[in-house]
GULODREN-226200 format. One line per 2 residues: number of its first residue (from 1); their letters; for each residue x negated, y, z negated of N, C-alpha, C. Coordinates in steps of 0.001 Angstrom, whole numbers. Each point is the difference from the previous one (the first is absolute). Layout:
BEGIN
NUM	A	X,Y,Z,X,Y,Z,X,Y,Z; ...
//
This chain:
BEGIN
1	MN	-16570,67735,62940,-165,-176,-1425,-1536,-108,-312; -337,553,-1002,-1522,280,-421,-524,-1085,-843
3	NP	-585,-1005,604,-703,-1045,-858,736,-499,-1186; 1124,-850,216,604,-607,-1159,-902,-952,-728
5	IE	79,-67,-1290,-810,-785,-757,203,-1503,240; -1130,-721,154,169,-1395,260,-659,-887,-1055
7	SG	267,-1174,-40,-623,-996,-878,-796,-997,708; -810,-756,-678,-566,-1244,511,989,-1074,29
9	PL	-374,-1179,393,929,-1154,125,622,-272,-1386; 1269,-336,-17,686,-300,-1284,224,-1395,-128
11	PP	-77,-618,-1147,238,-1448,-180,1405,-392,360; 278,-1136,588,1362,-339,314,759,-345,-1262
13	AE	1312,135,1,822,-368,-1096,-85,-1458,-231; 226,-400,-1242,-268,-1435,-362,1051,-827,767
15	GA	-536,-956,748,781,-975,691,620,588,1310; -539,1189,458,451,594,1247,-885,-447,1083
17	AP	573,-177,1179,-724,-312,1183,-435,1393,636; -1014,-58,864,-433,1305,618,1148,418,852
19	GT	121,1400,96,1181,570,669,-25,-250,1535; 1065,-461,457,265,-267,1437,1294,721,410
21	SS	198,264,1262,1063,726,457,1374,-637,-326; -32,-1365,-45,1302,-677,-298,272,-38,-1500
23	SQ	-1036,165,-862,241,-215,-1529,-162,1358,-732; -310,1079,684,-216,1188,-684,1220,596,-680
25	RC	-152,602,-1177,1022,742,-633,-554,1440,-166; 965,994,37,-371,1427,-212,1233,770,-345
27	GL	-190,921,-1022,1218,750,-321,-442,1100,-912; 912,924,-318,-52,1179,-751,376,-269,-1487
29	VA	-798,493,-877,324,-174,-1386,-144,1364,-717; 1195,637,-429,-79,1301,-625,-327,-84,-1517
31	IV	-862,835,-506,-254,-4,-1431,600,1278,-577; 1034,-135,-826,696,1273,-529,179,-28,-1500
33	GK	114,1118,-516,241,177,-1471,-131,1432,-356; 207,259,-1318,-123,1360,-463,-1572,404,-20
35	PN	-245,1229,-259,-1362,351,-5,-850,-708,-1195; -1246,-341,357,-943,-576,-1062,351,-1319,-570
37	VG	618,-946,781,248,-1293,-413,-1073,-1017,507; -1010,578,825,-998,-908,414,198,-447,1427
39	KS	718,712,849,219,-344,1393,-1357,21,852; -693,1040,-160,-1273,117,770,-976,-996,-421
41	TL	-134,-290,-1349,-953,-1040,-463,449,-1352,569; 1268,-272,110,541,-1230,545,-354,-74,1521
43	LN	178,1099,738,-336,-64,1443,-1440,-230,175; -846,646,-726,-1462,-215,174,-403,-1422,-308
45	AL	662,-644,-1046,-259,-1344,-342,386,-918,1101; 1210,231,626,447,-924,1038,-794,114,1317
47	VG	-516,1312,320,-752,153,1106,-1422,-516,-142; -516,71,-1218,-1247,-536,-353,-1059,1140,10
49	QK	417,1272,255,-960,1096,22,769,1263,-238; -580,995,-550,712,1269,-435,380,805,1319
51	IS	1331,125,147,443,898,1160,940,1049,-649; 462,-212,-1090,954,910,-646,-573,513,-1352
53	IT	146,1271,-200,-652,673,-1202,770,-373,-1199; -587,6,-1124,588,-405,-1215,-451,1046,-1144
55	SR	952,225,-954,-274,1039,-1003,1019,-226,-1073; -405,299,-1249,963,-60,-1098,982,1075,113
57	KA	-212,1028,773,983,1071,178,1084,-443,978; 1206,238,-496,1155,-521,811,98,905,1326
59	QT	668,-650,1042,220,710,1259,-1340,158,813; -885,-981,-92,-1185,154,705,171,-388,1531
61	TR	647,-1083,230,196,-390,1435,1032,949,590; -371,472,1233,970,924,628,472,-346,1424
63	HR	-661,-994,467,327,-443,1421,260,-1442,82; 654,-305,1118,129,-1495,258,-1262,-540,538
65	IT	-610,-879,-783,-1279,-583,366,173,-1515,272; -363,-442,1193,123,-1313,382,-1311,-738,-131
67	GM	52,-1178,-627,-1166,-815,-240,340,-1396,612; -1014,-605,655,191,-1302,532,-956,-1052,-695
69	RT	520,-1214,-10,-843,-1176,-512,446,-1213,855; -1018,-602,633,317,-1235,812,-601,-1225,-680
71	LG	898,-885,-377,-490,-1242,-735,619,-1226,806; -945,-819,404,486,-1103,802,720,443,1271
73	AT	1289,-558,133,791,436,1172,977,1084,-348; -92,652,-1126,898,1071,-333,-690,1364,-159
75	QF	616,959,567,-435,1419,-161,978,773,-825; -445,508,-1143,930,788,-883,-267,1473,304
77	VF	926,707,261,-78,1468,237,782,716,-1119; -809,467,-937,450,642,-1244,228,1494,166
79	VD	1056,566,-436,195,1438,-5,139,525,-1401; -1073,845,-402,36,591,-1307,817,1380,101
81	TP	926,278,-803,723,1250,57,-273,925,-1113; 311,1274,68,-36,857,-1122,1003,-366,-1054
83	GF	-234,239,-1257,939,-263,-1042,1149,926,246; 1242,-464,-172,1176,738,268,184,1128,-971
85	QT	62,1253,457,-70,1254,-754,1449,361,-563; 14,284,-1265,1231,459,-644,-236,1240,-862
87	LH	-1210,382,-242,-208,1081,-964,248,1446,607; -533,150,1282,1,1306,666,637,-132,1337
89	AN	965,805,352,657,-31,1307,-630,938,911; -1382,51,150,-688,914,947,-31,-648,1330
91	AL	-612,793,939,-172,-503,1350,-883,-1201,76; -1141,-67,-778,-923,-959,-50,749,-1285,-395
93	NR	724,-1,-1088,687,-1223,-496,1032,-488,942; 769,903,618,925,-434,980,-620,-733,1133
95	SL	-1221,405,396,-758,-761,1055,-449,-1369,-503; -439,-52,-1273,-461,-1293,-471,1127,-932,-149
97	NK	1160,441,-412,1147,-877,-144,545,-496,1366; -80,929,1028,316,-468,1256,-877,-1133,577
99	TV	-1259,75,-416,-911,-1096,331,358,-1256,-603; 342,27,-1279,460,-1260,-725,1218,-599,629
101	VG	1050,844,238,1252,-501,599,-211,-615,1331; -903,577,834,-305,-430,1340,-679,-1347,-47
103	AV	-903,-173,-1026,-792,-1226,-56,822,-1213,-350; 1049,106,-691,715,-1204,-434,1194,-335,926
105	SD	101,806,1069,1213,-238,848,-260,-1075,1151; -1280,-256,293,-330,-934,1131,-1228,-882,-352
107	VD	212,-747,-1008,-1097,-970,-388,559,-1365,-121; -875,-966,-203,462,-1353,-177,64,-404,-1485
109	LI	-683,732,-783,-25,-365,-1513,-304,1316,-723; 611,158,-1225,-299,1122,-899,-562,-574,-1272
111	LF	-1029,513,-444,-562,-223,-1358,282,1166,-870; 963,-213,-913,386,1141,-944,-823,-135,-1297
113	VV	-874,999,-134,-995,-137,-1086,535,843,-1176; 15,-687,-1235,232,611,-1197,-1017,-428,-1087
115	EA	-92,654,-1128,-867,-490,-999,767,-1112,-767; -718,-1189,-177,590,-1041,-603,567,283,-1323
117	GS	1353,-294,-330,676,276,-1217,591,1381,-126; -70,758,1100,490,1347,-66,967,330,1182
119	FT	981,737,-162,761,449,1101,698,1341,-393; -435,1037,680,333,1361,-407,1093,532,991
121	AA	466,1224,-340,1018,758,931,-731,147,1360; -1303,286,-67,-709,273,1317,-63,-1339,820
123	DE	-217,-1106,-662,43,-1297,674,1433,-265,667; 970,343,-848,1427,-150,517,187,869,1347
125	RV	-485,1144,43,238,882,1098,-725,-722,1299; -1126,-561,-198,-652,-560,1148,736,-1305,373
127	LK	550,-722,-939,635,-1253,266,1400,282,798; 560,1142,-198,1189,359,770,-241,276,1387
129	LL	-1258,241,361,-322,182,1421,-44,-1340,751; -89,-1107,-675,-146,-1247,695,1309,-683,171
131	GT	234,-346,1234,1215,-630,336,-40,-1474,-241; 953,-820,402,-1,-1459,-211,-395,-730,1263
133	GI	-191,717,1091,-175,-696,1248,-1473,-441,179; -967,415,-768,-1447,-283,122,-388,-661,-1353
135	PT	-565,-1255,126,-491,-692,-1208,-922,860,-852; 319,112,-1333,-862,795,-855,-533,-893,-1209
137	VL	-1249,92,-154,-724,-670,-1031,-301,937,-1127; 392,-316,-1278,-256,850,-1149,-1517,-335,-438
139	IA	-820,983,93,-1424,-125,-476,-89,646,-1415; -36,-935,-989,-163,512,-1353,-1514,214,-282
141	NK	-491,1128,380,-1369,327,19,-544,381,-1400; -1338,-17,-117,-629,352,-1300,331,-1049,-1136
143	LD	45,-1249,431,241,-1075,-976,-968,-60,-1026; -1236,429,200,-1019,-105,-971,202,996,-1087
145	HV	955,1051,151,259,878,-1024,1133,-450,-920; 639,-1163,340,1095,-497,-881,-731,-910,-1111
147	HR	243,307,-1196,-561,-704,-1108,684,-1328,-334; 1376,-18,167,746,-1127,-334,679,-533,1260
149	RS	-475,-945,627,653,-504,1285,1317,-486,-197; 363,-477,-1295,1340,-569,-246,1088,1158,135
151	EL	-399,1254,-110,973,1083,176,434,142,1449; -724,-545,990,286,183,1412,1332,-691,448
153	AP	252,-1208,-701,1137,-825,437,1256,745,-8; 406,748,-1124,1300,751,18,-62,1122,853
155	WL	-1202,598,172,-116,1123,931,226,-396,1425; -559,-1154,433,250,-530,1360,1500,-344,225
157	QQ	615,-454,-1032,1523,-319,90,745,1343,213; -446,1032,-586,703,1325,157,-271,429,1456
159	MQ	-1157,-223,529,-398,521,1347,826,-837,986; 313,-1256,-211,785,-851,910,1367,750,173
161	GR	502,585,-947,1383,615,-20,-85,1355,757; -1230,624,221,41,1302,565,-186,-61,1613
163	HA	-415,-1081,525,-120,-82,1414,-154,-1483,349; 351,-302,1255,-128,-1383,489,-1372,-267,495
165	FA	-971,-102,-893,-1415,-148,425,-153,-1442,411; -853,-126,1125,-275,-1197,578,-895,-925,-1032
167	EF	-966,653,-685,-878,-622,-886,-577,978,-1012; -427,-541,-1105,-567,799,-1134,-1515,-426,-69
169	VP	-827,950,-3,-1415,-244,-89,-692,829,-1041; -91,-549,-1297,-852,703,-949,-1422,-109,348
171	MS	-772,1080,-22,-1509,-199,412,-724,1230,-404; -1272,-51,322,-855,1174,-112,-739,113,1302
173	AK	58,1271,550,-626,250,1247,-1504,-125,-50; -582,-20,-1210,-1426,-169,-148,-396,-1409,-189
175	NP	946,-943,42,-339,-1417,-158,5,-777,1351; -1240,-315,488,-12,-613,1318,959,-1234,128
177	KD	148,-848,-931,844,-1126,85,1445,407,224; 373,1051,-666,1333,529,240,234,541,1435
179	IE	-962,613,462,17,563,1413,56,-1169,882; -745,-995,-89,-3,-1225,807,1444,-596,24
181	RL	598,-83,-1126,1329,-634,-226,1043,888,719; -221,1365,-35,1027,849,642,-42,-169,1545
183	FG	-1203,-296,544,-43,-199,1487,769,-1204,393; 15,-1046,-847,805,-1105,361,1508,270,-106
185	IC	327,801,-929,1431,487,-127,433,817,1209; -819,898,376,407,933,1076,31,-688,1386
187	EK	-907,-951,197,-55,-709,1252,1313,-639,459; 819,-468,-979,1308,-662,375,931,957,673
189	YL	-89,1255,-245,943,878,534,-362,741,1288; -1118,-308,495,-563,641,1239,380,-853,1202
191	PE	481,640,1047,393,-793,1244,-1147,-577,767; 331,-1033,674,-984,-623,938,-103,924,1316
193	QP	-1136,623,139,-309,857,1174,-1447,287,66; -474,511,1159,-1382,278,50,-412,1191,-855
195	WW	-1288,-75,-415,-597,1063,-851,125,1331,673; 57,1084,-620,-25,1385,515,-1324,547,144
197	YA	-788,-292,-856,-1403,596,-132,-1121,-1029,187; -1175,467,233,-1180,-915,92,-272,-639,-1396
199	ED	-553,-1220,-45,-105,-657,-1209,-804,685,-1126; -928,843,489,-944,626,-1003,420,1464,-375
201	EL	1108,489,517,470,1368,-287,636,-56,-1403; -283,1031,-806,567,144,-1357,1011,1160,-80
203	TD	-48,1029,853,923,1144,-148,123,686,1323; 1147,585,177,233,834,1234,-349,1384,-229
205	RS	-437,354,-1204,-376,1362,-321,-1455,329,450; -291,1126,470,-1394,434,443,-928,236,-1183
207	EQ	-1291,20,392,-990,333,-1018,223,1383,-496; 453,941,949,335,1419,-372,988,14,-1142
209	FL	1108,-703,249,1052,-29,-1055,-549,-611,-1304; -789,-1051,21,-530,-546,-1170,-904,905,-739
211	AS	-742,782,763,-894,1107,-629,873,985,-768; 1025,462,534,760,950,-662,647,-588,-1247
213	EL	471,-1274,65,544,-595,-1145,-975,-256,-1111; -1249,-307,300,-1003,-193,-885,-358,1327,-864
215	VR	-49,1075,811,-215,1250,-639,1112,235,-1009; 1187,-264,365,1294,279,-817,-98,-923,-1264
217	EK	-470,-1235,156,-112,-890,-1126,-994,488,-965; -1118,446,480,-1091,478,-966,374,1290,-675
219	LF	746,829,799,542,1262,-492,905,-266,-1262; 844,-948,99,1060,-302,-987,-683,-604,-1187
221	RL	-963,-966,285,-695,-731,-1009,-884,893,-959; -646,992,710,-953,835,-727,612,1237,-645
223	TG	1328,283,336,629,1195,-710,1065,-516,-951; 320,-1267,62,982,-586,-1029,1382,628,203
225	DE	716,286,-1105,1315,422,167,71,1573,92; -1157,590,-39,15,1551,56,508,473,1363
227	LP	-447,-666,1154,347,481,1279,1387,-561,471; 817,886,457,1296,-411,512,-96,-984,1209
229	YT	890,-970,66,-32,-965,1030,198,599,1312; 422,1237,184,196,576,1303,-1232,362,785
231	ST	-1176,-42,-742,-1230,273,705,-189,-1002,1067; -594,468,1214,-157,-949,1151,-1329,287,670
233	VV	-351,-799,923,-1244,63,767,269,-29,1464; -766,916,711,107,80,1470,-1359,-191,601
235	ID	-94,-846,1046,-1317,-247,615,-93,1170,980; -1049,773,-77,-237,1128,1079,-874,-507,1126
237	KY	-1031,-859,-280,-869,-541,979,-393,-1376,-320; 56,-757,1057,-408,-1504,-179,-666,-333,1318
239	EE	-1381,-94,-74,-838,-256,1118,-837,-1267,-118; -71,-758,985,-825,-1237,-118,-1157,3,1004
241	EP	-1123,-323,-509,-1243,-9,847,-490,-1402,-16; -328,-566,1212,-479,-1313,65,-1429,-118,-625
243	PA	-486,-1226,-250,-1294,-164,-659,-1045,671,918; -973,622,-634,-1113,613,779,-892,-1054,629
245	RK	-210,-1040,-700,-810,-1154,564,576,-1405,-504; -387,-1009,605,516,-1386,-302,-302,-261,-1481
247	GQ	1017,-528,-708,-193,-397,-1443,462,1047,-956; 278,1275,492,479,1034,-806,1498,15,-111
249	KR	538,626,-934,1435,71,-134,557,1245,843; 1237,-114,426,606,1240,536,181,1048,-1025
251	LL	227,1242,330,100,1077,-805,1347,639,38; 707,300,-1189,1215,692,-28,-144,1352,-674
253	RI	420,1083,653,-61,1313,-524,1436,501,-276; 276,241,-1368,1370,283,-367,37,1278,-694
255	AA	972,868,297,302,1246,-708,1426,-159,-421; 333,224,-1292,1427,-83,-531,300,1184,-877
257	TI	1199,351,-14,591,1059,-841,952,-600,-1107; -342,263,-1307,1044,-382,-1051,833,1231,-54
259	VV	1296,-257,95,986,1075,-86,792,-90,-1362; -92,1158,-668,661,95,-1374,962,1185,2
261	ER	803,167,-1062,951,976,-27,-244,1258,-766; -1064,25,-851,-292,1081,-782,-1523,200,-98
263	DS	-376,1198,-301,-1483,300,-222,-553,-825,-1193; 831,-76,-960,-499,-766,-1205,-285,-1497,381
265	HK	821,-565,979,-252,-1379,423,-1281,-75,845; -250,1055,725,-1242,44,854,-1321,-39,-891
267	AM	128,801,-1098,-1086,-49,-933,-184,-1320,-665; 1099,-630,-299,37,-1323,-534,-721,-1049,859
269	VI	249,77,1280,-506,-963,1010,-1482,285,161; -422,1219,80,-1425,343,167,-772,-397,-1146
271	GD	552,241,-1260,-738,-279,-1179,-1118,943,-285; -581,-173,-1279,-1136,838,-385,-1143,-150,891
273	KG	-447,1142,618,-1113,20,912,98,-881,1216; 1276,-372,356,302,-787,1170,-248,-1494,-262
275	ER	-162,-438,-1313,-325,-1311,-284,1101,-989,388; 1335,462,-219,1058,-1089,216,164,-164,1525
277	IK	30,1003,730,209,-179,1442,-1172,-733,669; -1163,154,-582,-1223,-761,448,206,-1475,-323
279	RI	541,-225,-1167,224,-1411,-326,1006,-665,809; 1155,720,365,992,-480,852,-570,-378,1292
281	GT	-870,898,633,-634,-262,1257,-982,-1272,-63; -725,-42,-1100,-1024,-1084,-45,778,-1357,-112
283	ET	1046,-119,-899,684,-1329,-60,785,-295,1148; 547,991,746,693,-329,1352,-1098,-515,879
285	RQ	-1068,644,119,-1093,-349,1010,-399,-1497,-282; -293,-239,-1221,-509,-1306,-358,1028,-1155,353
287	EL	1199,199,-263,1068,-953,316,303,-166,1367; -3,1237,754,195,-57,1359,-1046,-676,803
289	EK	-1219,177,-423,-1158,-718,633,174,-1568,-105; 501,-413,-1145,206,-1417,-145,1121,-474,878
291	LT	1030,784,101,1103,-473,833,-207,2,1548; -795,1041,398,-120,223,1388,-1305,-518,542
293	RA	-895,-361,-944,-1382,-501,341,-665,1056,901; 99,1292,-457,-602,1041,711,-722,973,-974
295	KV	-846,739,560,-670,1159,-774,1090,1185,-14; 259,572,-1121,1067,1008,-93,-579,1299,-515
297	FI	277,1105,599,-198,1306,-533,1274,689,-120; 390,454,-1232,1351,665,-226,-171,1345,-729
299	EL	769,990,556,73,1380,-652,1395,109,-438; 154,552,-1185,1406,286,-630,69,1460,-182
301	WV	1251,517,214,374,1333,-321,1327,-24,-783; 358,1072,-752,1223,130,-633,670,1276,396
303	KV	1382,-75,418,743,1132,412,1342,29,-835; 495,1140,-323,1293,99,-677,1012,382,1012
305	RS	1135,-860,-26,1133,230,912,1270,-170,-928; 320,1111,-649,1099,36,-982,1337,-505,618
307	GW	684,-794,-699,1337,-533,436,96,-896,1237; -1170,-601,426,69,-812,1257,879,-1176,-161
309	AD	73,-617,-1165,838,-1213,-151,1476,323,201; 472,1252,5,1377,388,193,177,542,1436
311	DE	-967,13,768,57,506,1377,-11,-1113,995; 1166,-292,653,120,-1080,918,-969,4,1072
313	AR	-229,1195,638,-1108,118,1106,-1404,-288,-475; -292,454,-1189,-1329,-168,-532,-156,-1411,-389
315	VR	1010,-698,-518,-5,-1467,-377,-331,-819,1314; 749,362,1078,-275,-632,1267,-1435,135,549
317	SF	-446,1291,-130,-1329,409,559,-1159,-812,-822; 334,-379,-1220,-991,-747,-890,68,-1475,266
319	GY	827,-415,1030,10,-1370,401,1082,-918,-601; 975,612,-712,1065,-751,-537,1224,23,1014
321	E	577,-1177,45,1093,-70,1056,1362,721,-454
//
């Protein structure tokens, strides 16, 4: 694995004793929901650092991303999943849905994320994937968007009839107090067992993977709804050079290809006189340097691969399971 992102020491949970082999807890917590309900924002808040990309564009997350947070004697291993896809039955979406189904089959706890006060047909399709054998907590996210809190009570009663939820948690993933409260709720469902990861590890994903995800995030953010979600990013070169002298940062040299389906999409990504792709590269480099604490050089290219999202072999070759 290539340099997983790590954190500095984390404060212990309130009232928790330092972790010992006899008192440690550790377990898997899956974060599931339809596209664009705030799952990646929630994961980043729980981990305490950005490891999953976010965008207002639906269907941004495409991989199972594991993030860890160790507080006191408890290690939380969170699994962020793609939003369950129902709009297009292509090879890419079949791969994404397989990832979602796999993630919820072998965990200790499921966080089912919906927008507070809302429950759509897409939410219902995700809920049907969840059995009754694993405790499921309903996360009523984006509580800050609800203008009248009194309207939540009848909605929560309706939700009680839809599934045997273990608990209901109205919250905002952007509110630190809500995140702290959620840790206390999740901890109860994790088994007593030794930790699986080092205390300072934040994710099992490599820097190379995070680089490709950051390029994709900037791509979607800077093209808005114009660019189809099927565009993807492939890392062609990822080289690390140690510091030339003491006190200097290590150097990362990255070359990546943005894959689109049409020539018109390619022109859109490049932008007028190359300004858009230059900005994608600059914003990726700046954020990656903060995450990796390294000096980063990045080159971006754009290639057209028509119909790749419907090609099972091409989908696999681009890193989707």
